N, CA and C atoms as an extended XYZ file, in Angstrom:
255
Properties=species:S:1:pos:R:3:atomname:S:1:resname:S:1:resid:I:1 pbc="F F F"
N        96.934      -46.295       55.494 N   MET     1
C        96.199      -47.821       55.700 CA  MET     1
C        95.252      -47.875       55.971 C   MET     1
N        93.883      -48.511       55.575 N   SER     2
C        92.537      -48.452       56.229 CA  SER     2
C        92.495      -49.510       57.057 C   SER     2
N        91.745      -49.107       58.315 N   ASP     3
C        91.081      -50.281       59.221 CA  ASP     3
C        89.725      -50.883       58.655 C   ASP     3
N        89.164      -50.577       57.476 N   GLN     4
C        88.122      -51.064       57.056 CA  GLN     4
C        88.276      -52.281       56.449 C   GLN     4
N        87.035      -53.197       56.770 N   ILE     5
C        87.244      -54.715       56.287 CA  ILE     5
C        86.764      -54.520       54.920 C   ILE     5
N        87.175      -55.105       53.665 N   ASN     6
C        86.832      -55.438       52.648 CA  ASN     6
C        85.607      -56.286       52.211 C   ASN     6
N        84.199      -55.992       52.359 N   PRO     7
C        83.136      -56.724       52.228 CA  PRO     7
C        83.104      -57.553       50.871 C   PRO     7
N        84.204      -57.570       50.001 N   ASP     8
C        84.600      -58.315       48.803 CA  ASP     8
C        85.643      -59.417       49.060 C   ASP     8
N        86.240      -59.449       50.132 N   ALA     9
C        87.413      -60.013       50.211 CA  ALA     9
C        87.179      -61.623       50.139 C   ALA     9
N        86.143      -61.895       51.211 N   PRO    10
C        85.574      -63.675       51.111 CA  PRO    10
C        85.506      -64.116       49.566 C   PRO    10
N        84.656      -63.155       48.704 N   GLU    11
C        84.446      -63.691       47.542 CA  GLU    11
C        85.641      -63.458       46.352 C   GLU    11
N        86.276      -62.534       46.779 N   ALA    12
C        87.803      -62.310       45.928 CA  ALA    12
C        88.497      -63.849       45.965 C   ALA    12
N        88.905      -63.805       47.489 N   PHE    13
C        89.553      -65.127       47.861 CA  PHE    13
C        88.893      -66.297       47.213 C   PHE    13
N        87.582      -66.714       47.259 N   GLU    14
C        86.965      -67.734       46.476 CA  GLU    14
C        87.336      -67.749       45.116 C   GLU    14
N        87.177      -66.650       44.189 N   GLU    15
C        87.497      -66.316       43.008 CA  GLU    15
C        88.965      -66.797       42.895 C   GLU    15
N        89.826      -66.338       43.648 N   ASP    16
C        91.335      -66.665       43.496 CA  ASP    16
C        91.790      -68.020       43.308 C   ASP    16
N        90.787      -68.770       44.269 N   ILE    17
C        90.838      -70.406       44.421 CA  ILE    17
C        90.420      -71.102       43.487 C   ILE    17
N        89.279      -70.601       42.780 N   GLU    18
C        88.726      -71.032       41.386 CA  GLU    18
C        89.907      -70.918       40.551 C   GLU    18
N        90.309      -69.834       40.313 N   ARG    19
C        91.219      -69.769       39.157 CA  ARG    19
C        92.504      -70.618       39.187 C   ARG    19
N        92.856      -70.923       40.517 N   LEU    20
C        93.719      -71.731       40.804 CA  LEU    20
C        93.467      -73.545       40.238 C   LEU    20
N        92.245      -73.621       40.914 N   VAL    21
C        91.639      -74.854       40.416 CA  VAL    21
C        91.372      -74.976       38.747 C   VAL    21
N        91.031      -73.883       38.208 N   GLU    22
C        90.908      -74.149       36.636 CA  GLU    22
C        92.181      -74.170       35.864 C   GLU    22
N        93.342      -73.382       36.620 N   ALA    23
C        94.796      -73.703       36.010 CA  ALA    23
C        95.263      -75.174       36.281 C   ALA    23
N        94.928      -75.506       37.352 N   LEU    24
C        95.443      -76.945       37.419 CA  LEU    24
C        94.930      -78.009       36.894 C   LEU    24
N        93.521      -77.660       36.390 N   LYS    25
C        92.868      -78.701       35.748 CA  LYS    25
C        93.367      -78.516       34.162 C   LYS    25
N        93.704      -77.153       33.866 N   ALA    26
C        94.263      -77.153       32.408 CA  ALA    26
C        95.789      -77.701       32.504 C   ALA    26
N        96.347      -77.422       33.247 N   ALA    27
C        97.946      -78.283       33.498 CA  ALA    27
C        97.523      -79.655       33.248 C   ALA    27
N        96.832      -80.385       33.631 N   PHE    28
C        96.519      -81.688       33.747 CA  PHE    28
C        95.501      -82.157       32.442 C   PHE    28
N        95.397      -81.242       31.383 N   GLY    29
C        94.586      -81.503       30.555 CA  GLY    29
C        93.300      -80.855       30.249 C   GLY    29
N        92.637      -80.461       31.288 N   GLY    30
C        91.447      -79.636       31.317 CA  GLY    30
C        90.475      -80.585       31.694 C   GLY    30
N        89.055      -80.377       32.047 N   GLY    31
C        87.782      -81.024       31.738 CA  GLY    31
C        87.879      -81.607       33.438 C   GLY    31
N        86.903      -82.563       33.466 N   GLY    32
C        86.774      -83.350       34.714 CA  GLY    32
C        86.113      -82.352       35.920 C   GLY    32
N        85.631      -83.096       36.745 N   ALA    33
C        85.107      -82.438       37.794 CA  ALA    33
C        85.991      -82.093       39.165 C   ALA    33
N        85.555      -81.040       39.548 N   SER    34
C        86.634      -80.657       40.582 CA  SER    34
C        85.729      -79.666       41.903 C   SER    34
N        86.480      -79.847       42.974 N   ARG    35
C        85.922      -79.270       44.238 CA  ARG    35
C        87.257      -79.119       45.231 C   ARG    35
N        86.836      -78.115       46.039 N   TRP    36
C        87.867      -77.703       47.092 CA  TRP    36
C        87.393      -77.298       48.263 C   TRP    36
N        88.272      -77.305       49.227 N   TYR    37
C        87.804      -77.258       50.743 CA  TYR    37
C        88.972      -76.478       51.155 C   TYR    37
N        88.857      -75.219       52.022 N   HIS    38
C        89.458      -74.472       52.638 CA  HIS    38
C        89.410      -75.008       54.402 C   HIS    38
N        90.500      -75.472       54.828 N   ASP    39
C        90.417      -75.537       56.252 CA  ASP    39
C        90.904      -74.292       57.203 C   ASP    39
N        90.406      -73.558       57.730 N   GLU    40
C        90.793      -72.349       58.170 CA  GLU    40
C        91.990      -72.867       59.258 C   GLU    40
N        91.528      -73.640       60.409 N   THR    41
C        92.196      -74.101       61.240 CA  THR    41
C        93.835      -74.385       61.038 C   THR    41
N        93.980      -75.015       60.020 N   THR    42
C        95.524      -75.648       59.710 CA  THR    42
C        95.757      -74.719       58.326 C   THR    42
N        95.038      -73.718       57.972 N   GLU    43
C        95.416      -73.038       56.606 CA  GLU    43
C        95.666      -73.902       55.479 C   GLU    43
N        94.930      -75.166       55.409 N   THR    44
C        95.150      -76.119       54.457 CA  THR    44
C        94.125      -75.820       53.269 C   THR    44
N        94.560      -76.032       51.970 N   LEU    45
C        93.594      -75.929       50.945 CA  LEU    45
C        93.685      -77.323       50.247 C   LEU    45
N        92.386      -78.186       50.191 N   TYR    46
C        92.260      -79.526       49.725 CA  TYR    46
C        92.060      -79.113       48.294 C   TYR    46
N        92.339      -79.862       47.409 N   ILE    47
C        91.678      -79.331       45.859 CA  ILE    47
C        91.410      -80.899       45.506 C   ILE    47
N        90.347      -81.191       45.082 N   GLU    48
C        90.160      -82.742       44.619 CA  GLU    48
C        89.809      -82.847       43.321 C   GLU    48
N        90.682      -83.125       42.344 N   LEU    49
C        90.119      -83.188       40.780 CA  LEU    49
C        89.865      -84.445       40.139 C   LEU    49
N        89.082      -84.736       39.293 N   GLU    50
C        88.680      -86.021       38.783 CA  GLU    50
C        89.894      -86.747       38.014 C   GLU    50
N        90.679      -85.494       37.390 N   CYS    51
C        91.641      -86.070       36.382 CA  CYS    51
C        92.869      -86.625       37.052 C   CYS    51
N        93.111      -86.623       38.420 N   LEU    52
C        94.058      -87.502       39.275 CA  LEU    52
C        94.117      -88.727       39.655 C   LEU    52
N        92.764      -89.274       39.223 N   GLU    53
C        92.215      -90.588       39.552 CA  GLU    53
C        93.457      -91.738       39.299 C   GLU    53
N        94.020      -91.650       38.099 N   ASN    54
C        94.993      -92.644       37.420 CA  ASN    54
C        96.278      -92.187       37.413 C   ASN    54
N        96.773      -91.096       37.777 N   MET    55
C        97.795      -90.509       37.456 CA  MET    55
C        98.879      -90.513       38.582 C   MET    55
N       100.178      -91.037       37.863 N   PRO    56
C       101.224      -91.300       39.180 CA  PRO    56
C       101.814      -89.940       39.979 C   PRO    56
N       102.031      -90.038       41.179 N   GLU    57
C       102.452      -88.950       41.780 CA  GLU    57
C       103.129      -87.840       41.149 C   GLU    57
N       104.351      -88.565       40.736 N   GLU    58
C       105.473      -87.906       39.779 CA  GLU    58
C       104.845      -87.006       38.861 C   GLU    58
N       104.106      -87.576       38.079 N   GLU    59
C       103.556      -86.694       36.950 CA  GLU    59
C       102.886      -85.723       37.593 C   GLU    59
N       101.964      -85.856       38.585 N   ILE    60
C       100.977      -84.874       39.377 CA  ILE    60
C       102.084      -83.760       39.894 C   ILE    60
N       103.368      -84.293       40.643 N   GLU    61
C       103.933      -83.262       40.966 CA  GLU    61
C       104.785      -82.400       39.880 C   GLU    61
N       105.205      -82.928       39.070 N   MET    62
C       105.741      -82.346       37.364 CA  MET    62
C       104.895      -81.352       36.929 C   MET    62
N       103.340      -81.504       36.825 N   LEU    63
C       102.496      -80.617       36.194 CA  LEU    63
C       102.154      -79.723       37.239 C   LEU    63
N       101.812      -80.156       38.518 N   ALA    64
C       101.004      -78.981       39.243 CA  ALA    64
C       102.195      -78.014       39.945 C   ALA    64
N       103.582      -78.458       39.815 N   GLY    65
C       104.652      -77.507       40.524 CA  GLY    65
C       104.621      -76.112       39.730 C   GLY    65
N       104.538      -75.997       38.722 N   PRO    66
C       104.828      -74.457       38.066 CA  PRO    66
C       103.497      -73.680       38.513 C   PRO    66
N       102.384      -74.357       38.364 N   VAL    67
C       101.062      -73.605       38.523 CA  VAL    67
C       101.181      -73.599       40.145 C   VAL    67
N       101.363      -74.222       41.290 N   LEU    68
C       101.495      -73.974       42.597 CA  LEU    68
C       102.626      -72.812       42.969 C   LEU    68
N       103.786      -72.740       42.481 N   GLU    69
C       104.553      -72.077       42.505 CA  GLU    69
C       104.490      -70.825       42.108 C   GLU    69
N       103.106      -70.323       40.852 N   ASP    70
C       102.970      -68.896       40.063 CA  ASP    70
C       101.942      -68.412       41.211 C   ASP    70
N       101.053      -69.090       42.122 N   THR    71
C       100.041      -68.639       42.799 CA  THR    71
C       100.380      -67.610       43.640 C   THR    71
N        99.764      -66.345       44.101 N   ASP    72
C        99.597      -65.510       45.232 CA  ASP    72
C        98.918      -66.090       46.413 C   ASP    72
N        98.141      -67.027       46.417 N   LEU    73
C        97.437      -67.527       47.513 CA  LEU    73
C        98.547      -68.347       48.576 C   LEU    73
N        98.273      -67.749       49.906 N   ASP    74
C        99.038      -68.131       50.466 CA  ASP    74
C        98.432      -68.973       51.441 C   ASP    74
N        99.108      -70.463       51.486 N   PHE    75
C        98.259      -71.271       52.504 CA  PHE    75
C        99.344      -72.152       53.097 C   PHE    75
N        99.264      -72.625       54.354 N   GLU    76
C       100.432      -73.465       54.885 CA  GLU    76
C       100.863      -74.823       53.915 C   GLU    76
N        99.503      -75.306       53.522 N   GLU    77
C        99.700      -76.461       52.133 CA  GLU    77
C        98.685      -76.460       51.335 C   GLU    77
N        98.980      -76.941       50.238 N   ILE    78
C        97.683      -77.111       49.274 CA  ILE    78
C        98.238      -78.632       49.044 C   ILE    78
N        96.824      -79.218       49.170 N   LEU    79
C        96.834      -80.750       48.913 CA  LEU    79
C        95.951      -81.137       47.394 C   LEU    79
N        96.668      -81.542       46.628 N   LEU    80
C        95.920      -82.383       45.361 CA  LEU    80
C        95.623      -83.911       45.598 C   LEU    80
N        93.915      -83.792       45.610 N   LEU    81
C        93.870      -85.199       45.673 CA  LEU    81
C        92.854      -85.705       44.777 C   LEU    81
N        92.703      -87.048       44.048 N   PRO    82
C        91.817      -87.589       43.311 CA  PRO    82
C        90.269      -87.024       43.952 C   PRO    82
N        89.445      -87.064       42.978 N   MET    83
C        88.211      -86.781       43.290 CA  MET    83
C        87.601      -87.862       44.062 C   MET    83
N        86.851      -88.209       44.867 N   GLU    84
C        86.060      -89.358       45.624 CA  GLU    84
C        84.619      -88.916       45.072 C   GLU    84
N        84.166      -90.172       44.707 N   GLN    85
C        82.647      -90.119       44.238 CA  GLN    85
C        81.775      -90.004       45.497 C   GLN    85
């Protein structure tokens, strides 16, 4: 086991989040704007997706569930929100 810090860790972490966002966008039909924010103090990932704007919560849960269950990212909570203008 190495005690060295991986200098690529932050970049790889962000790439993993970007992959998750793209997978979620694909699950919702692709396209549209998106952005995310990681709150380190609460270990919460906020993902805003334009495509969620007029979608019922039940449909969001049904489509996002398999994608979120398949991710290796370890957050206390991942919140999906409609994109604010």
